[in-house]
N, C-alpha and C positions, 0 to 999 in steps of 0.2 A: 695318787688318790681319783684325781680330775680322768684318769684315762681308764682305770677301774670302774668308776661311776659310771662313764659314757658306756661302756661294754654293757654293763649290767642295765643299763635303759635300753641299749639297742637290743638285747637280749630280752626284756619284758616285752618291748614292741614287736618283735618278731613274733610275738604266741600266734596272732589270729594267722599268720601266713603258714605257720608250721602246722595248724590244724588244717588250713583247707587244701595243702599239699598231700598229707597223708592219704597214702591209697592210689595217687594219681600218677597218670601216665606221660613221664617228659622224655621225651626223645633228645639226646645232646650230640650235634655232630662238632666234630673239631677236626681240622686239618694234618698233615703230616708237619707242618712246620711248627704246631704246637708241643706235637709228640718230641721233636727232637731240641725242643728249648728248654733251656736250664729251668726253669720255674716250672714246668709239667708236672711236678710232684706239687706243687699247689694245687693245680687242678684237681689232680686225684685224690686231694685230702678234702676237697669240697666235693668231690662224687662220694666219697666215704660219709661225709657227714648227709647228704641227701639219702643215701641209702640205709642211715641208721633212724632217720628222722621218717622212715618207712613211705620214699618215694619209691617208684617203681621206675626203673632208669633203662631204657635202650640206648647204648653209646653206638657211635658209628664214625668209624675214624677214616681219615685220608692219607696219603703215601705218596703225594706229589713228588715232596723234595728227596724224598726216600728214592722213586722211582728216578727220577732224573740224576741222582749221583751214580746209578748204574747203568745210565746211557752215557754213549760217547760218540762223537763224529758225525757223521752225516744222518745217524740215527737220532740224536737229541737234536739236530736243526728241525729235523720232519717233524720231530715232537712240538718245539717251541712255535713251529708255525701252524699251527692247526689247533682249533679249540672249537670242537672236543679234538684229541690227539690219535693218529692214526696207532692202530696197535697191532703190527704184524707176528708173526708166531714168537719170533725171539724175542720180541718186546715184550711178549705175554709171560714169557718164562721169567723176566726179569722184574714183573709187575707181582706176579706170584710169590717170589720171593721177597721183596721189598714189602708188600702188603703182611707177607707171614711172620716176618721179622717184627714187623710195627705192632701187629697184634699179640707176638708174644711179651712182647717190653711191656704195654698194658698190663696182659695178664700177670706179669710178674709183678707188678706195682701194686697193684688191686690187691694183690695176694702176700702184702707184706704185713707185719703185725709187730712192727719194732717196738718195745716199751718204752715209754714218755714219748711218744710220737702220735701224731692224730688217727694213726691208723692201728693206736694198740687195741686187742682186740676185737678187731673190725670182723675176722673170720668171713668177709666176703665171697660168695660163691658168683664166676664168671661163667657164664655158656655160650658157645658159637656155634655156628649151625650153617645149614643151606637152607637158609630163611628166605632168600632173594631168587625168585626165577628173572631170566634175563632172555631178551632178544638182539641180536646185532642191531646195530646201527643201518649197515646196508650200504648204498651207494648214492651218495649225494652230490649233485652238480658235477659228476663224474670221478666223484673220489669213492674209495673202495677203503672203508674206516677199518675193515677186517674185524679183530676181535674186541673193538671198541663198541658196548653195548646199551642197552636204555633197560630199564626196570620193564617187567611185563607182570607180574603178579610177585605180592607178598604174602607168605603163610604166617597170616596173623592169629592163627588157632594155635601153634608151635609154640610161636613169640609169647602170647598170652598164657601157654601154660608154663613158660618159664618163667616168666614175671609172678605168676600167680605160687610159684614155688619157692618165691625169695631170691631169685639169682637176677644179678645184674647181666642180661644180655650185650655182648661185644658182637659188632657187624663189620665186615671188611667190605671194600668198595669193589668187590665182586659178585658177579651175578652167574648162574648155572641154568644151563639151558636142559629142556627133557631128553635132548641126544647126548647130552655128557658133556658139552662144551661149557668153557669159563669164559665170561666177557668181564672186560674192563668197564667198571660204571663210574660215572660221579658220585663220590661221598655226598653230595649235599641233595642230589635226586635221592639217593635210598634212604638218607634221612629224613625227606619229607614226605617219601609214598609210605614208609612205616608210619610215620604219625599219621598221616590220612588214615589208612587202614585202621590202627590199633584208636582212632579217635581220643587220641592223647592230650592231655590239657595244655601242653606246652611242648613245643619245638623249639630248640635252643640252637643257633649257632656261635661256635666259641673259634675265633681266627682272628688273622689281620685285616680280615676285607670288613669288618663291622666296626663298631657302629656307623649309622647313618649323620650325616652332617653336612650343614653349610658353611663355608668359611670360617672351619673350623669349631663350628658353634653347633655341639650336639642336639640332634633332635630326637629329642625321648619317647613321641606316641607317634605313629603315623596308622589311620585307618589303610586298607586297602586299596581305596579309592585315591587318597593321598599319594601312596606310594607309588601306583602306577603314572600318577603326574608329576611326582620326583624325577622318577626314571627318564620319563618323555623331555624333561625341562634340562636333565644334564646329561644327555645320551652322550657328546662330546669332551666330557668330563669324567664320567663314571668307569672305573678299571672292571675287569672282565671278573674279578673274582667278587666284587661287591654286586655287580650286576646279577650273577648266576643265585649267590645267597639272599638278597632280597626279592629276587622274583619267585625263588622257591617258597619264599617266605609267605609271599603275596597269594600264591595258588595255594598251599596248605590251609591258609588260612578262607580263602575263598571254598575250601571243602570240608570245613567241618572244625579244624583245630584251632580252639578258642584263643591261644596267643602264641606268637613267635618273638622271638627276642635275638638280639645280634650283639654281641660283644666282644670287647679287644681281649685275647688271651693275654695282652701283655700288660693289663690292669691285676695283680695279685687281689685277688677278692671279686671278682665282678659277679661272679656267678651266685654267691650267696648274696651280694649287694643288690643283684637284680631282682631274687626271687622273694627277699624277706626284709623289705624296705619300701615305702610307698612312692620314690621316684625312681629307685633302681640304678643301673649302672650302664645301660647300652637306649636302644632303640626297641622298642616293642611295635609291634603290628597286631591288629585286630581288626574283622569283618568291620565291627561299629563301633563308636569313639566308647574311649574306655571310663570317661567321667560320664556317671548317669544322671541326669537330672529328673526328678520327680516330684509330686506332691509329699509335705511333709505328714507325719504323724503324731501322737503325744510322743512315743519313743523317740522323737528328733531333739524333742524341746532343749534337753542337757547339751545336746553339741551346737544349737542356733547360739545359746546365752555363751558358749564358752568362744565361739568364733566372733559374736559380735561386741563382748565386753572390753576388749581393748578399744574399739573405735566408738564406745559410748563415753568410756572414760578420756578420751582425746576430744571429745566433744564434735565428733565428725557425727556422731548419730545421736537421736535423744533415748534418752534411759528407757527401758523397757522391763518393769519387773516380770519376772517368772510368771507370777498367775496371768498376766497380760498378754504373755506369750502362749501360754498354754489355750487361753480362751479365743484367741484369734490363730490357732495353728492350722487351722483348714484353709487360711490365707496365704502360707509360705509353702514357697518353691525352695529345694534344697538340691546342692549338687553334691554326690559323695564320690568318693575313691577310694575303691577298698572297704566300705562301709563306714570310712571317715568322713564327717562333713567340710567340704573346704570352699563352699560359697553356700549362698541364700538370699530372698528376698521375697519380697510380701506385696500382694496385690489386693488391694480394698475398694469392693465396689461401690457404684454410685448410681445403680441400676435405671432411676430418673433420669439422669442426666446423659445414658449410655458411654461414661465412663470410668476409668479406674485411676487408682492412684497407685504407683511404685514406691516402694519403701523398703529401708532397711536392707539394702543391696549389699552385700557383703563377700569377700573375695579373701581366703586365707593369706596371708602375707607370703608364704613359699610360691604364689600362683599368680600373684598381681600384673608381674610384667609377661604374661603371656595373653591367653584370649577366653578366658574364664569368665570376664564381667560381662563382656560381648555374649557368651552363650547363655548367660543366665538371662541377660535383656532379650534376646531375641525367644529365648523359651517365653519369658514372662509375655512377650508381646502377641503370641500366638495363643496364649492362654487368655488373653485380655480379648483377642478377637473371638475366641470361641464363648466366651461368656457375652460377646453383644456390644462390646466396648467399640466406640468410633474413635476415641480419644484416651490416651496415656496420660497422666498430670505426674510429675516429681518435685520434691521440694530438695533444693541442695544448699548446703554454707561452703562446699569447698569443690567439688566436681560438676562447675557449670560448664566449663569448656569440654570435657567428657562427653558429657550428656549432649552438647550443641554440635559437636562430631558425629555425634550416631543420628541427627536427625530434629534433635527437639527446641523450640524454640522458646523465649522469654516471654510471659504474661503477668498481668495486672492480678492482684488480689479477686478482684471483681469478676475476674472471668471463669474463677472456679466454680464448683457446683456450691449453690447458696447451703447448704448442709458441710459443708467441707469449711468455708469461709469463716464461719460460726468456732473454727477449730484452730484456726491462724495461732501459733505462735509469735506474737510479736519481739517478745527476748531474744528468740534465736535470730530474726529477721532472715529467713532463709528465703532464697530466689527461688521463685515459680516457675518451671518450665513444663512446656506440654507439646507432643508429639501427636499427628493424626494418623489412624491405623486403617 
C-alpha cells in the first residue's frame, strides 16, 4: 500500500511536467555502451513513455564499443591513441557495419509490442535518413584523420517533417558529403548540432560519462558559466567522455537550447526522474540559473503560506495571518522552481530612515543546505538598494550567526528607526542586526 501510495503521489506531481513537455522537441543521445547493456530495454521503455506523452523525439546513438570490437591489432592501437580517432577506408567499412547493426537493433526494440509489457500497443514509427551533412576533419598537426569528419549542416526541415508526422527520428553517428562520401562523426556533436538547429527544449546525454560530481557528490545544476569554470578547475581529473559531453552541453545551451541534461545510463529510471520530478536524477545545465527570483503577486499567497507555516509552528517566524500576507504581498520576493515556491522573503521599507527591514526569510527544507538563502538575501539587498535604502535590518531568534557570517552586525533597539521601535515584540526577545548597503 505504501509503494502504491508513493507511486500515485509521484504520478500526480508529474502532471505539470507532462503538460509542459507535450509537443516539445527532445534530442536524446546515448552511447554504444548503453545499447550493449542488459538494461537498455528500460531506456527503450522510457522513450516509449515520452512518445506516448506527446514528446517529439530525436535519438542519436553511438557505436564506439561495437566499432572497437570489430577492430584488432595495429588498427585498434591507432584508434585508441587518437581523440578524435583516425578512420581509414578499411576502418570506415567496419564503422558502417557496426553503426548499421546498432541502428537495426534499436529499431527492432522500438518496434516491439508484447502484451503485458510497457511496449504493449506502442505502435512506434521510426524514421532514419541522411539528415546530417558532413565534411572531413582534414589534417591537424600533421595527422590526416581521413574519413573522420565533423558536422557541416543539419537538414532541420526534413527532421521537423518526420517529427510532425509523429515519428521518432533515429540518427546514426555518420554524415554524408555532397560528393557522396560517408564520414564517421561524434554522436555527441551530432546530437548537439541537431538540438541547436531544431531549437530543442532539451538535449539529453545518457551514458557512463555523466552526470557531473565533486568528490562523489552530484552537482544537480550548473549554468554554462559555472560549467566552464568546473571544466577549468578539473582539467587534470576529467576524462574524455565527460569533457566532450559537458562541452557539447554548454555549447548547445549557449546557442539556444533551453536545458541540457547529463544522466548515468546505469541508473534505471533516470530519464523519467530527470524529466518528471522537481530535482531530477542527473546534472542539468542552462544558460541562466534554473531557480528564478521575482516580486510576489496575489496568486503566490497560498504558496508563501505553505512554505512559512512549519517555521511559524516551530517559533522561528512570527505568525502571519493570510490577510496580513495578502495586504503586504507587494513587499514579498519569492524564489520559484518549475512553478513551485521554494523560498521567500519580505522587505518592509522605512523611507524616512533610508532603511528596510528584511523579514520572513524562508527556504523549503529540501533546499536549505545549498545556496538558496544566500541568493534570496542577495536579491533582497539589490532590491533594497534600488529602493534607495542605505541600511538593511533583520530580527532573528535562531539565525544570528548565519546573518553575522554574511556581513550583519548586532545593534540595540534604540538604533532602529523610531517607527519600528514601537513595534518591537519584547516577548520574542529577537536579536537585532544591521548591514550597511
